[in-house]
N, CA, C and O atoms as a Tripos MOL2 file, in Angstrom:
@<TRIPOS>MOLECULE
protein
  272   271    68     0     0
PROTEIN
NO_CHARGES

@<TRIPOS>ATOM
      1 N         -25.0300  -22.9910   16.0120 N.3       1 MET1
      2 CA        -23.6870  -22.7660   15.5140 C.3       1 MET1
      3 C         -23.5110  -23.3250   14.1040 C.2       1 MET1
      4 O         -22.6330  -22.8720   13.3700 O.2       1 MET1
      5 N         -24.3170  -24.2860   13.7200 N.am      2 ASN2
      6 CA        -24.1960  -24.8590   12.3810 C.3       2 ASN2
      7 C         -24.5080  -23.8130   11.3070 C.2       2 ASN2
      8 O         -23.8940  -23.8000   10.2400 O.2       2 ASN2
      9 N         -25.4620  -22.9480   11.6030 N.am      3 ILE3
     10 CA        -25.8160  -21.9090   10.6380 C.3       3 ILE3
     11 C         -24.6420  -20.9540   10.4450 C.2       3 ILE3
     12 O         -24.3230  -20.5680    9.3200 O.2       3 ILE3
     13 N         -24.0070  -20.5800   11.5430 N.am      4 LEU4
     14 CA        -22.8730  -19.6750   11.4780 C.3       4 LEU4
     15 C         -21.7160  -20.2940   10.6870 C.2       4 LEU4
     16 O         -21.0770  -19.6240    9.8760 O.2       4 LEU4
     17 N         -21.4620  -21.5610   10.9320 N.am      5 LYS5
     18 CA        -20.3890  -22.2590   10.2050 C.3       5 LYS5
     19 C         -20.7250  -22.3520    8.7170 C.2       5 LYS5
     20 O         -19.8570  -22.1790    7.8620 O.2       5 LYS5
     21 N         -21.9870  -22.6250    8.4230 N.am      6 ALA6
     22 CA        -22.4150  -22.7160    7.0290 C.3       6 ALA6
     23 C         -22.2610  -21.3610    6.3290 C.2       6 ALA6
     24 O         -21.8600  -21.3060    5.1660 O.2       6 ALA6
     25 N         -22.5770  -20.2790    7.0280 N.am      7 LEU7
     26 CA        -22.4270  -18.9450    6.4560 C.3       7 LEU7
     27 C         -20.9560  -18.6190    6.1910 C.2       7 LEU7
     28 O         -20.6240  -18.0350    5.1600 O.2       7 LEU7
     29 N         -20.0820  -18.9950    7.1160 N.am      8 HIS8
     30 CA        -18.6500  -18.7750    6.9100 C.3       8 HIS8
     31 C         -18.1430  -19.5680    5.7070 C.2       8 HIS8
     32 O         -17.3540  -19.0600    4.9090 O.2       8 HIS8
     33 N         -18.5950  -20.8050    5.5800 N.am      9 ASN9
     34 CA        -18.1830  -21.6320    4.4430 C.3       9 ASN9
     35 C         -18.6790  -21.0390    3.1250 C.2       9 ASN9
     36 O         -17.9530  -21.0230    2.1310 O.2       9 ASN9
     37 N         -19.9070  -20.5570    3.1260 N.am     10 GLU10
     38 CA        -20.4670  -19.9300    1.9280 C.3      10 GLU10
     39 C         -19.6840  -18.6650    1.5650 C.2      10 GLU10
     40 O         -19.4390  -18.3910    0.3900 O.2      10 GLU10
     41 N         -19.3000  -17.9050    2.5830 N.am     11 ARG11
     42 CA        -18.5220  -16.6880    2.3540 C.3      11 ARG11
     43 C         -17.1760  -17.0170    1.7170 C.2      11 ARG11
     44 O         -16.7410  -16.3210    0.7990 O.2      11 ARG11
     45 N         -16.5090  -18.0710    2.1940 N.am     12 LYS12
     46 CA        -15.2250  -18.4800    1.6210 C.3      12 LYS12
     47 C         -15.3990  -18.9010    0.1650 C.2      12 LYS12
     48 O         -14.5890  -18.5420   -0.6900 O.2      12 LYS12
     49 N         -16.4490  -19.6560   -0.1150 N.am     13 ALA13
     50 CA        -16.6900  -20.1180   -1.4820 C.3      13 ALA13
     51 C         -16.9640  -18.9440   -2.4170 C.2      13 ALA13
     52 O         -16.4520  -18.9060   -3.5360 O.2      13 ALA13
     53 N         -17.7590  -18.0020   -1.9680 N.am     14 LEU14
     54 CA        -18.0650  -16.8290   -2.7830 C.3      14 LEU14
     55 C         -16.8300  -15.9630   -2.9930 C.2      14 LEU14
     56 O         -16.6480  -15.3770   -4.0600 O.2      14 LEU14
     57 N         -15.9890  -15.8850   -1.9800 N.am     15 SER15
     58 CA        -14.7590  -15.1160   -2.1060 C.3      15 SER15
     59 C         -13.8470  -15.7210   -3.1750 C.2      15 SER15
     60 O         -13.2320  -14.9930   -3.9540 O.2      15 SER15
     61 N         -13.7610  -17.0450   -3.2080 N.am     16 LYS16
     62 CA        -12.9520  -17.7280   -4.2220 C.3      16 LYS16
     63 C         -13.5240  -17.4880   -5.6160 C.2      16 LYS16
     64 O         -12.7760  -17.2380   -6.5620 O.2      16 LYS16
     65 N         -14.8430  -17.5620   -5.7450 N.am     17 ARG17
     66 CA        -15.4760  -17.3240   -7.0470 C.3      17 ARG17
     67 C         -15.2510  -15.8890   -7.5090 C.2      17 ARG17
     68 O         -14.9810  -15.6410   -8.6840 O.2      17 ARG17
     69 N         -15.3620  -14.9570   -6.5830 N.am     18 LEU18
     70 CA        -15.1530  -13.5470   -6.9080 C.3      18 LEU18
     71 C         -13.7190  -13.3090   -7.3760 C.2      18 LEU18
     72 O         -13.4820  -12.5620   -8.3250 O.2      18 LEU18
     73 N         -12.7820  -13.9410   -6.7120 N.am     19 SER19
     74 CA        -11.3820  -13.8090   -7.1100 C.3      19 SER19
     75 C         -11.1630  -14.3670   -8.5160 C.2      19 SER19
     76 O         -10.4400  -13.7740   -9.3170 O.2      19 SER19
     77 N         -11.7810  -15.4930   -8.8100 N.am     20 ALA20
     78 CA        -11.6610  -16.0880  -10.1410 C.3      20 ALA20
     79 C         -12.2900  -15.1800  -11.1950 C.2      20 ALA20
     80 O         -11.7440  -15.0230  -12.2870 O.2      20 ALA20
     81 N         -13.4240  -14.5870  -10.8730 N.am     21 LEU21
     82 CA        -14.0760  -13.6690  -11.8050 C.3      21 LEU21
     83 C         -13.2190  -12.4290  -12.0490 C.2      21 LEU21
     84 O         -13.1140  -11.9620  -13.1830 O.2      21 LEU21
     85 N         -12.6090  -11.8950  -10.9990 N.am     22 ASP22
     86 CA        -11.7330  -10.7410  -11.1510 C.3      22 ASP22
     87 C         -10.5560  -11.0700  -12.0670 C.2      22 ASP22
     88 O         -10.1840  -10.2660  -12.9210 O.2      22 ASP22
     89 N          -9.9800  -12.2420  -11.8870 N.am     23 SER23
     90 CA         -8.8620  -12.6630  -12.7340 C.3      23 SER23
     91 C          -9.2940  -12.7630  -14.1890 C.2      23 SER23
     92 O          -8.5670  -12.3450  -15.0910 O.2      23 SER23
     93 N         -10.4780  -13.3170  -14.4140 N.am     24 ALA24
     94 CA        -10.9820  -13.4550  -15.7780 C.3      24 ALA24
     95 C         -11.2370  -12.0830  -16.4110 C.2      24 ALA24
     96 O         -10.9230  -11.8700  -17.5820 O.2      24 ALA24
     97 N         -11.7930  -11.1770  -15.6540 N.am     25 ILE25
     98 CA        -12.0700   -9.8280  -16.1570 C.3      25 ILE25
     99 C         -10.7610   -9.1310  -16.5190 C.2      25 ILE25
    100 O         -10.6520   -8.5110  -17.5760 O.2      25 ILE25
    101 N          -9.7780   -9.2360  -15.6400 N.am     26 HIS26
    102 CA         -8.4870   -8.6090  -15.9140 C.3      26 HIS26
    103 C          -7.8360   -9.2220  -17.1520 C.2      26 HIS26
    104 O          -7.2420   -8.5080  -17.9600 O.2      26 HIS26
    105 N          -7.9450  -10.5210  -17.3020 N.am     27 ALA27
    106 CA         -7.3360  -11.1810  -18.4530 C.3      27 ALA27
    107 C          -8.0150  -10.7570  -19.7530 C.2      27 ALA27
    108 O          -7.3430  -10.5240  -20.7580 O.2      27 ALA27
    109 N          -9.3300  -10.6550  -19.7360 N.am     28 LEU28
    110 CA        -10.0610  -10.2830  -20.9410 C.3      28 LEU28
    111 C          -9.9290   -8.8030  -21.2850 C.2      28 LEU28
    112 O          -9.9880   -8.4210  -22.4540 O.2      28 LEU28
    113 N          -9.7510   -7.9860  -20.2730 N.am     29 SER29
    114 CA         -9.6380   -6.5540  -20.5420 C.3      29 SER29
    115 C          -8.2160   -6.1450  -20.9030 C.2      29 SER29
    116 O          -7.9880   -5.0080  -21.3160 O.2      29 SER29
    117 N          -7.2680   -7.0440  -20.7550 N.am     30 GLY30
    118 CA         -5.8950   -6.7600  -21.1340 C.3      30 GLY30
    119 C          -5.0910   -6.0740  -20.0580 C.2      30 GLY30
    120 O          -3.9390   -5.7050  -20.2890 O.2      30 GLY30
    121 N          -5.6640   -5.8960  -18.9010 N.am     31 ARG31
    122 CA         -4.9270   -5.2760  -17.8020 C.3      31 ARG31
    123 C          -4.1710   -6.3470  -17.0340 C.2      31 ARG31
    124 O          -4.6470   -7.4710  -16.8790 O.2      31 ARG31
    125 N          -3.0070   -5.9890  -16.5640 N.am     32 ALA32
    126 CA         -2.1830   -6.9330  -15.8140 C.3      32 ALA32
    127 C          -2.7130   -7.0630  -14.3880 C.2      32 ALA32
    128 O          -3.2300   -6.1050  -13.8130 O.2      32 ALA32
    129 N          -2.5770   -8.2420  -13.8390 N.am     33 ILE33
    130 CA         -2.9320   -8.4690  -12.4450 C.3      33 ILE33
    131 C          -1.8110   -7.8960  -11.5890 C.2      33 ILE33
    132 O          -0.6490   -7.9080  -11.9950 O.2      33 ILE33
    133 N          -2.1500   -7.4020  -10.4270 N.am     34 LYS34
    134 CA         -1.1770   -6.7170   -9.5820 C.3      34 LYS34
    135 C           0.0760   -7.5450   -9.3480 C.2      34 LYS34
    136 O           1.1770   -6.9970   -9.3830 O.2      34 LYS34
    137 N          -0.0520   -8.8310   -9.1140 N.am     35 SER35
    138 CA          1.1070   -9.6540   -8.8030 C.3      35 SER35
    139 C           2.0280   -9.8320  -10.0040 C.2      35 SER35
    140 O           3.1880  -10.2100   -9.8370 O.2      35 SER35
    141 N           1.5350   -9.5670  -11.2070 N.am     36 GLU36
    142 CA          2.3400   -9.7360  -12.4020 C.3      36 GLU36
    143 C           2.9790   -8.4330  -12.8860 C.2      36 GLU36
    144 O           3.7130   -8.4310  -13.8750 O.2      36 GLU36
    145 N           2.7080   -7.3490  -12.2070 N.am     37 ARG37
    146 CA          3.2540   -6.0660  -12.6280 C.3      37 ARG37
    147 C           4.7510   -6.0270  -12.4000 C.2      37 ARG37
    148 O           5.2740   -6.6350  -11.4670 O.2      37 ARG37
    149 N           5.4170   -5.3090  -13.2620 N.am     38 LYS38
    150 CA          6.8500   -5.1380  -13.1390 C.3      38 LYS38
    151 C           7.1240   -4.1220  -12.0370 C.2      38 LYS38
    152 O           6.5240   -3.0480  -12.0040 O.2      38 LYS38
    153 N           8.0190   -4.4690  -11.1510 N.am     39 ILE39
    154 CA          8.3540   -3.5700  -10.0600 C.3      39 ILE39
    155 C           9.5860   -2.7730  -10.4660 C.2      39 ILE39
    156 O          10.6320   -3.3390  -10.7850 O.2      39 ILE39
    157 N           9.4460   -1.4610  -10.4490 N.am     40 GLU40
    158 CA         10.5430   -0.5950  -10.8290 C.3      40 GLU40
    159 C          11.2520   -0.0870   -9.5850 C.2      40 GLU40
    160 O          10.6360    0.1220   -8.5400 O.2      40 GLU40
    161 N          12.5580    0.1080   -9.7160 N.am     41 LYS41
    162 CA         13.3170    0.6500   -8.6050 C.3      41 LYS41
    163 C          12.9580    2.1160   -8.4090 C.2      41 LYS41
    164 O          12.7870    2.8660   -9.3700 O.2      41 LYS41
    165 N          12.8480    2.5040   -7.1560 N.am     42 ALA42
    166 CA         12.5720    3.9030   -6.8460 C.3      42 ALA42
    167 C          13.8480    4.7110   -7.0200 C.2      42 ALA42
    168 O          14.9450    4.2500   -6.7060 O.2      42 ALA42
    169 N          13.6830    5.8930   -7.5140 N.am     43 VAL43
    170 CA         14.8210    6.7830   -7.7020 C.3      43 VAL43
    171 C          15.1750    7.3690   -6.3480 C.2      43 VAL43
    172 O          14.3200    7.9210   -5.6550 O.2      43 VAL43
    173 N          16.4490    7.2440   -5.9750 N.am     44 LYS44
    174 CA         16.8930    7.7710   -4.6900 C.3      44 LYS44
    175 C          17.0120    9.2870   -4.7940 C.2      44 LYS44
    176 O          17.6960    9.8170   -5.6690 O.2      44 LYS44
    177 N          16.3390    9.9580   -3.8930 N.am     45 ARG45
    178 CA         16.3760   11.4150   -3.8970 C.3      45 ARG45
    179 C          17.4200   11.8900   -2.8930 C.2      45 ARG45
    180 O          17.5450   11.3430   -1.7970 O.2      45 ARG45
    181 N          18.1510   12.8960   -3.2800 N.am     46 THR46
    182 CA         19.1870   13.4230   -2.4060 C.3      46 THR46
    183 C          18.8820   14.8720   -2.0670 C.2      46 THR46
    184 O          18.2240   15.5870   -2.8220 O.2      46 THR46
    185 N          19.3810   15.2840   -0.9070 N.am     47 MET47
    186 CA         19.1930   16.6710   -0.4800 C.3      47 MET47
    187 C          20.5430   17.3620   -0.4720 C.2      47 MET47
    188 O          21.5710   16.7540   -0.1720 O.2      47 MET47
    189 N          20.5230   18.6110   -0.7970 N.am     48 SER48
    190 CA         21.7610   19.3860   -0.7490 C.3      48 SER48
    191 C          22.1090   19.6720    0.7090 C.2      48 SER48
    192 O          21.2640   19.5680    1.5980 O.2      48 SER48
    193 N          23.3540   20.0290    0.9310 N.am     49 ALA49
    194 CA         23.8050   20.3570    2.2870 C.3      49 ALA49
    195 C          23.0400   21.5610    2.8270 C.2      49 ALA49
    196 O          22.7280   21.6230    4.0160 O.2      49 ALA49
    197 N          22.7390   22.5120    1.9550 N.am     50 ALA50
    198 CA         22.0060   23.7130    2.3810 C.3      50 ALA50
    199 C          20.5900   23.3460    2.8500 C.2      50 ALA50
    200 O          20.0990   23.8810    3.8440 O.2      50 ALA50
    201 N          19.9560   22.4440    2.1340 N.am     51 THR51
    202 CA         18.6050   22.0220    2.5160 C.3      51 THR51
    203 C          18.6300   21.2840    3.8420 C.2      51 THR51
    204 O          17.7680   21.5010    4.6930 O.2      51 THR51
    205 N          19.6230   20.4050    4.0250 N.am     52 LYS52
    206 CA         19.7560   19.6880    5.3020 C.3      52 LYS52
    207 C          19.9750   20.6690    6.4480 C.2      52 LYS52
    208 O          19.4250   20.4840    7.5340 O.2      52 LYS52
    209 N          20.7650   21.7020    6.2190 N.am     53 ALA53
    210 CA         21.0210   22.7090    7.2430 C.3      53 ALA53
    211 C          19.7430   23.4690    7.5990 C.2      53 ALA53
    212 O          19.4920   23.7480    8.7710 O.2      53 ALA53
    213 N          18.9360   23.8010    6.5910 N.am     54 LYS54
    214 CA         17.6670   24.4980    6.8440 C.3      54 LYS54
    215 C          16.7340   23.6360    7.6870 C.2      54 LYS54
    216 O          16.0920   24.1300    8.6140 O.2      54 LYS54
    217 N          16.6600   22.3520    7.3640 N.am     55 ILE55
    218 CA         15.7930   21.4380    8.1140 C.3      55 ILE55
    219 C          16.2870   21.3090    9.5500 C.2      55 ILE55
    220 O          15.4840   21.3300   10.4830 O.2      55 ILE55
    221 N          17.5960   21.1770    9.7370 N.am     56 ALA56
    222 CA         18.1670   21.0600   11.0780 C.3      56 ALA56
    223 C          17.8920   22.3180   11.8950 C.2      56 ALA56
    224 O          17.5490   22.2340   13.0750 O.2      56 ALA56
    225 N          18.0420   23.4820   11.2710 N.am     57 LYS57
    226 CA         17.7960   24.7550   11.9560 C.3      57 LYS57
    227 C          16.3310   24.8540   12.4000 C.2      57 LYS57
    228 O          16.0370   25.2830   13.5160 O.2      57 LYS57
    229 N          15.4230   24.4510   11.5110 N.am     58 ALA58
    230 CA         13.9940   24.5030   11.8470 C.3      58 ALA58
    231 C          13.6660   23.5270   12.9730 C.2      58 ALA58
    232 O          12.8570   23.8400   13.8460 O.2      58 ALA58
    233 N          14.2880   22.3460   12.9600 N.am     59 ALA59
    234 CA         14.0400   21.3620   14.0160 C.3      59 ALA59
    235 C          14.5470   21.8770   15.3590 C.2      59 ALA59
    236 O          13.8730   21.7270   16.3780 O.2      59 ALA59
    237 N          15.7370   22.4840   15.3630 N.am     60 LYS60
    238 CA         16.2810   23.0420   16.6000 C.3      60 LYS60
    239 C          15.3880   24.1480   17.1370 C.2      60 LYS60
    240 O          15.2020   24.2760   18.3470 O.2      60 LYS60
    241 N          14.8370   24.9430   16.2340 N.am     61 LYS61
    242 CA         13.9320   26.0260   16.6370 C.3      61 LYS61
    243 C          12.6740   25.4570   17.2990 C.2      61 LYS61
    244 O          12.2100   25.9670   18.3190 O.2      61 LYS61
    245 N          12.1300   24.3900   16.7000 N.am     62 ARG62
    246 CA         10.9320   23.7510   17.2770 C.3      62 ARG62
    247 C          11.2270   23.1740   18.6540 C.2      62 ARG62
    248 O          10.4400   23.3500   19.5840 O.2      62 ARG62
    249 N          12.3560   22.4880   18.7870 N.am     63 TRP63
    250 CA         12.7100   21.8850   20.0790 C.3      63 TRP63
    251 C          12.9890   22.9660   21.1220 C.2      63 TRP63
    252 O          12.6700   22.7830   22.2970 O.2      63 TRP63
    253 N          13.5740   24.0780   20.7150 N.am     64 ALA64
    254 CA         13.8470   25.1680   21.6540 C.3      64 ALA64
    255 C          12.5290   25.7320   22.1920 C.2      64 ALA64
    256 O          12.4280   26.0720   23.3710 O.2      64 ALA64
    257 N          11.5330   25.8260   21.3300 N.am     65 ALA65
    258 CA         10.2310   26.3340   21.7560 C.3      65 ALA65
    259 C           9.5660   25.3740   22.7320 C.2      65 ALA65
    260 O           8.8780   25.8100   23.6550 O.2      65 ALA65
    261 N           9.7590   24.0900   22.5430 N.am     66 ILE66
    262 CA          9.1430   23.0990   23.4250 C.3      66 ILE66
    263 C           9.8670   23.0600   24.7740 C.2      66 ILE66
    264 O           9.2340   22.8730   25.8130 O.2      66 ILE66
    265 N          11.1860   23.2340   24.7580 N.am     67 ALA67
    266 CA         12.0100   23.1300   25.9700 C.3      67 ALA67
    267 C          11.7690   24.2740   26.9400 C.2      67 ALA67
    268 O          12.0670   24.1450   28.1280 O.2      67 ALA67
    269 N          11.2420   25.3730   26.4670 N.am     68 ARG68
    270 CA         11.0410   26.5480   27.3450 C.3      68 ARG68
    271 C          10.0280   26.2980   28.3770 C.2      68 ARG68
    272 O           9.7440   27.1790   29.1890 O.2      68 ARG68
@<TRIPOS>BOND
     1     1     2 1
     2     2     3 1
     3     3     4 2
     4     3     5 am
     5     5     6 1
     6     6     7 1
     7     7     8 2
     8     7     9 am
     9     9    10 1
    10    10    11 1
    11    11    12 2
    12    11    13 am
    13    13    14 1
    14    14    15 1
    15    15    16 2
    16    15    17 am
    17    17    18 1
    18    18    19 1
    19    19    20 2
    20    19    21 am
    21    21    22 1
    22    22    23 1
    23    23    24 2
    24    23    25 am
    25    25    26 1
    26    26    27 1
    27    27    28 2
    28    27    29 am
    29    29    30 1
    30    30    31 1
    31    31    32 2
    32    31    33 am
    33    33    34 1
    34    34    35 1
    35    35    36 2
    36    35    37 am
    37    37    38 1
    38    38    39 1
    39    39    40 2
    40    39    41 am
    41    41    42 1
    42    42    43 1
    43    43    44 2
    44    43    45 am
    45    45    46 1
    46    46    47 1
    47    47    48 2
    48    47    49 am
    49    49    50 1
    50    50    51 1
    51    51    52 2
    52    51    53 am
    53    53    54 1
    54    54    55 1
    55    55    56 2
    56    55    57 am
    57    57    58 1
    58    58    59 1
    59    59    60 2
    60    59    61 am
    61    61    62 1
    62    62    63 1
    63    63    64 2
    64    63    65 am
    65    65    66 1
    66    66    67 1
    67    67    68 2
    68    67    69 am
    69    69    70 1
    70    70    71 1
    71    71    72 2
    72    71    73 am
    73    73    74 1
    74    74    75 1
    75    75    76 2
    76    75    77 am
    77    77    78 1
    78    78    79 1
    79    79    80 2
    80    79    81 am
    81    81    82 1
    82    82    83 1
    83    83    84 2
    84    83    85 am
    85    85    86 1
    86    86    87 1
    87    87    88 2
    88    87    89 am
    89    89    90 1
    90    90    91 1
    91    91    92 2
    92    91    93 am
    93    93    94 1
    94    94    95 1
    95    95    96 2
    96    95    97 am
    97    97    98 1
    98    98    99 1
    99    99   100 2
   100    99   101 am
   101   101   102 1
   102   102   103 1
   103   103   104 2
   104   103   105 am
   105   105   106 1
   106   106   107 1
   107   107   108 2
   108   107   109 am
   109   109   110 1
   110   110   111 1
   111   111   112 2
   112   111   113 am
   113   113   114 1
   114   114   115 1
   115   115   116 2
   116   115   117 am
   117   117   118 1
   118   118   119 1
   119   119   120 2
   120   119   121 am
   121   121   122 1
   122   122   123 1
   123   123   124 2
   124   123   125 am
   125   125   126 1
   126   126   127 1
   127   127   128 2
   128   127   129 am
   129   129   130 1
   130   130   131 1
   131   131   132 2
   132   131   133 am
   133   133   134 1
   134   134   135 1
   135   135   136 2
   136   135   137 am
   137   137   138 1
   138   138   139 1
   139   139   140 2
   140   139   141 am
   141   141   142 1
   142   142   143 1
   143   143   144 2
   144   143   145 am
   145   145   146 1
   146   146   147 1
   147   147   148 2
   148   147   149 am
   149   149   150 1
   150   150   151 1
   151   151   152 2
   152   151   153 am
   153   153   154 1
   154   154   155 1
   155   155   156 2
   156   155   157 am
   157   157   158 1
   158   158   159 1
   159   159   160 2
   160   159   161 am
   161   161   162 1
   162   162   163 1
   163   163   164 2
   164   163   165 am
   165   165   166 1
   166   166   167 1
   167   167   168 2
   168   167   169 am
   169   169   170 1
   170   170   171 1
   171   171   172 2
   172   171   173 am
   173   173   174 1
   174   174   175 1
   175   175   176 2
   176   175   177 am
   177   177   178 1
   178   178   179 1
   179   179   180 2
   180   179   181 am
   181   181   182 1
   182   182   183 1
   183   183   184 2
   184   183   185 am
   185   185   186 1
   186   186   187 1
   187   187   188 2
   188   187   189 am
   189   189   190 1
   190   190   191 1
   191   191   192 2
   192   191   193 am
   193   193   194 1
   194   194   195 1
   195   195   196 2
   196   195   197 am
   197   197   198 1
   198   198   199 1
   199   199   200 2
   200   199   201 am
   201   201   202 1
   202   202   203 1
   203   203   204 2
   204   203   205 am
   205   205   206 1
   206   206   207 1
   207   207   208 2
   208   207   209 am
   209   209   210 1
   210   210   211 1
   211   211   212 2
   212   211   213 am
   213   213   214 1
   214   214   215 1
   215   215   216 2
   216   215   217 am
   217   217   218 1
   218   218   219 1
   219   219   220 2
   220   219   221 am
   221   221   222 1
   222   222   223 1
   223   223   224 2
   224   223   225 am
   225   225   226 1
   226   226   227 1
   227   227   228 2
   228   227   229 am
   229   229   230 1
   230   230   231 1
   231   231   232 2
   232   231   233 am
   233   233   234 1
   234   234   235 1
   235   235   236 2
   236   235   237 am
   237   237   238 1
   238   238   239 1
   239   239   240 2
   240   239   241 am
   241   241   242 1
   242   242   243 1
   243   243   244 2
   244   243   245 am
   245   245   246 1
   246   246   247 1
   247   247   248 2
   248   247   249 am
   249   249   250 1
   250   250   251 1
   251   251   252 2
   252   251   253 am
   253   253   254 1
   254   254   255 1
   255   255   256 2
   256   255   257 am
   257   257   258 1
   258   258   259 1
   259   259   260 2
   260   259   261 am
   261   261   262 1
   262   262   263 1
   263   263   264 2
   264   263   265 am
   265   265   266 1
   266   266   267 1
   267   267   268 2
   268   267   269 am
   269   269   270 1
   270   270   271 1
   271   271   272 2
@<TRIPOS>SUBSTRUCTURE
     1 MET1         2 RESIDUE 1 A MET
     2 ASN2         6 RESIDUE 1 A ASN
     3 ILE3        10 RESIDUE 1 A ILE
     4 LEU4        14 RESIDUE 1 A LEU
     5 LYS5        18 RESIDUE 1 A LYS
     6 ALA6        22 RESIDUE 1 A ALA
     7 LEU7        26 RESIDUE 1 A LEU
     8 HIS8        30 RESIDUE 1 A HIS
     9 ASN9        34 RESIDUE 1 A ASN
    10 GLU10       38 RESIDUE 1 A GLU
    11 ARG11       42 RESIDUE 1 A ARG
    12 LYS12       46 RESIDUE 1 A LYS
    13 ALA13       50 RESIDUE 1 A ALA
    14 LEU14       54 RESIDUE 1 A LEU
    15 SER15       58 RESIDUE 1 A SER
    16 LYS16       62 RESIDUE 1 A LYS
    17 ARG17       66 RESIDUE 1 A ARG
    18 LEU18       70 RESIDUE 1 A LEU
    19 SER19       74 RESIDUE 1 A SER
    20 ALA20       78 RESIDUE 1 A ALA
    21 LEU21       82 RESIDUE 1 A LEU
    22 ASP22       86 RESIDUE 1 A ASP
    23 SER23       90 RESIDUE 1 A SER
    24 ALA24       94 RESIDUE 1 A ALA
    25 ILE25       98 RESIDUE 1 A ILE
    26 HIS26      102 RESIDUE 1 A HIS
    27 ALA27      106 RESIDUE 1 A ALA
    28 LEU28      110 RESIDUE 1 A LEU
    29 SER29      114 RESIDUE 1 A SER
    30 GLY30      118 RESIDUE 1 A GLY
    31 ARG31      122 RESIDUE 1 A ARG
    32 ALA32      126 RESIDUE 1 A ALA
    33 ILE33      130 RESIDUE 1 A ILE
    34 LYS34      134 RESIDUE 1 A LYS
    35 SER35      138 RESIDUE 1 A SER
    36 GLU36      142 RESIDUE 1 A GLU
    37 ARG37      146 RESIDUE 1 A ARG
    38 LYS38      150 RESIDUE 1 A LYS
    39 ILE39      154 RESIDUE 1 A ILE
    40 GLU40      158 RESIDUE 1 A GLU
    41 LYS41      162 RESIDUE 1 A LYS
    42 ALA42      166 RESIDUE 1 A ALA
    43 VAL43      170 RESIDUE 1 A VAL
    44 LYS44      174 RESIDUE 1 A LYS
    45 ARG45      178 RESIDUE 1 A ARG
    46 THR46      182 RESIDUE 1 A THR
    47 MET47      186 RESIDUE 1 A MET
    48 SER48      190 RESIDUE 1 A SER
    49 ALA49      194 RESIDUE 1 A ALA
    50 ALA50      198 RESIDUE 1 A ALA
    51 THR51      202 RESIDUE 1 A THR
    52 LYS52      206 RESIDUE 1 A LYS
    53 ALA53      210 RESIDUE 1 A ALA
    54 LYS54      214 RESIDUE 1 A LYS
    55 ILE55      218 RESIDUE 1 A ILE
    56 ALA56      222 RESIDUE 1 A ALA
    57 LYS57      226 RESIDUE 1 A LYS
    58 ALA58      230 RESIDUE 1 A ALA
    59 ALA59      234 RESIDUE 1 A ALA
    60 LYS60      238 RESIDUE 1 A LYS
    61 LYS61      242 RESIDUE 1 A LYS
    62 ARG62      246 RESIDUE 1 A ARG
    63 TRP63      250 RESIDUE 1 A TRP
    64 ALA64      254 RESIDUE 1 A ALA
    65 ALA65      258 RESIDUE 1 A ALA
    66 ILE66      262 RESIDUE 1 A ILE
    67 ALA67      266 RESIDUE 1 A ALA
    68 ARG68      270 RESIDUE 1 A ARG
């Protein structure tokens, strides 16, 4: 079990080093790190009444076919 624990510890250490290297690469290349990106609000999309009616009609048609 000591070998397995040692391998897990080595994996954690390498993961930390890899993360540090990724941060350095992003910093040198001028790209922003994901956590530092600006989050933009999503534009709310609206449907017309006619479109809602078409969707409702299609859903009723599907349910009618299943109910038979």
